[in-house]
N, C-alpha and C positions, 0 to 999 in steps of 0.2 A: 602285680604283686609288689608290696612295699618291702624295702630293705629292713633288715633287723635293726632294732634300736641301737645295738652295740656298733654296728657298721656306720650308722648315721653319726654317732658320736665321734668315732675315729675319723671319718671324713671332715667333720666340722673342725676337729683339732688340727688336722693337716692344713685345712684351708686357713685357720687362724695363724698357724706357724708360718705359712707362705705369705699372708698379708703382713704379719710383723716383719719378716725379712724384707719384703718389698718396701715397707715404710722405712726401714733403717737404710736401705740403698737410696731411696728417694731424698731422705733427709741429708745424707752425705753428698748427694748431687747439688741439692739447694745450697748447702753449706759451701761447697766448692765454687758453684757458679755465682752465687750472690754474696760473695765475699765483699764487705763494704769497702775495703781498700784493695782493689786488685794489684797484686804485686807483680811487676815485671820480672822479678826473680823466679817466679813459678814457671815461667815460659822462656827462660834464658837458654836452655839447650835448643829448643826449636828456633828461636830467634837467631842464635849463633849459626845454626845449620843453614837458614835462609840467608844470612849474611855472607857465609862462605860461598854459596851457590851464586850469589849476585856478584861477588868479587871475582869468581872464575869466569863468569860471563862477561863481565866488564873487561877483564884482562885479555879475554879472547878477542873482544871487539878491537882492543888497541893492537893486539898482535897482528890481526888481519890488516889493519891500516898500515902498520909498519911493513909487513910483508908486500902490500900492493905498492907502496911507495919506493921501497928500496930493492926488493928481490924480484918480484914478478911484474916488471913493467909490461912486457909482452907476454901476456898469460892466455891460456885456454880455459873454457868452461867458467867464465865470469859469473854466469847466473848462480853458481854455487856459493859465491861470496854474498850475493843478495839474500840467498835463503838462509845462510848462516847469520848475517847481520840482523835480519828480521827475527830469526829464532832466538838469538841471544837477547834482543831487546825485549821480546815477549817473556823470556825468562826473568828478566830483571823486573819487569812490571809485575809478573806473578809473584815474585819474592816480596816485593813491597806490599802487595795485596795480602799475602799470607801472614807477614809480620804484623800487619794492622789487625787481621783477625785474631792472631795470637794475643795481642796486647788488649784488645777490647773484650776478649772472653769473659762473661759474667757481667760486664758493664751493660752490655746491650740488653740482657734479659731483664735487669733491674730498671732500665729506663723505659723499655717498651711495654713491659708487663705482659709479654707474650706467654702462651703456655710453654712451660719449661720443656716437657718431653718432645712436643712437636718442633719447638724452636731448636732444641739440641739435635734432633735428627736432621733437620734441614741444614744446620750448621756443620755438622759431620760431613754431609754429602758435599757441601760447598768446599770444605777444607780439603777432602779427598780429591776432588776435582782440581783444586788449584795445584795440589802436589803433583797430580798426574800431568797437568799442563806444564808445570816447571820442569819435571824431569824429561818429559817428551821433547819440549822445545830445546832444552840444553843438550840432550843427545842428538837431536836432529842437527843442531848447529855444529856440534863437535864432528859428526859424520860428515857433513858438507865441508867443513874446514879441512879436515884430514884428507878427504877425497880430493879437494882442490889442491893442496899442497903436494900430495903424492902424484897427481897427474902432470903438475908443472915442474916437479923435480926430476922425474924420470920419463 
């Protein structure tokens, strides 16, 4: 049984509205991603966040070195220091990687000519994974450092 002509027309209008909205969203994405002059100002908040995380990690590494030289000469649980140093180092590397991704957003699409939606999905997954790695390595480093300090102070 075929649908009534009125229902077909309503369905066609809905589909056309949906396609028109989808085109507007696609055009906005293309406009944002293929900006001829990618401005670092667009990504300044994210880059500042990454810089702060890298600064905290670097400061924690220097704090560990200072504590080991001056305070904890004879210390227990030294493997925690290795875990903490490695974690903070990976966090710093991750922040540099994330800053590079933020600065090159839009440029890579224009240079490679990859499919925009497929590339954007892959890029979002990579960005999310780099954030998770940064947070987890920073937290692991802080937990290891705090545990080491508390064990050797008390």
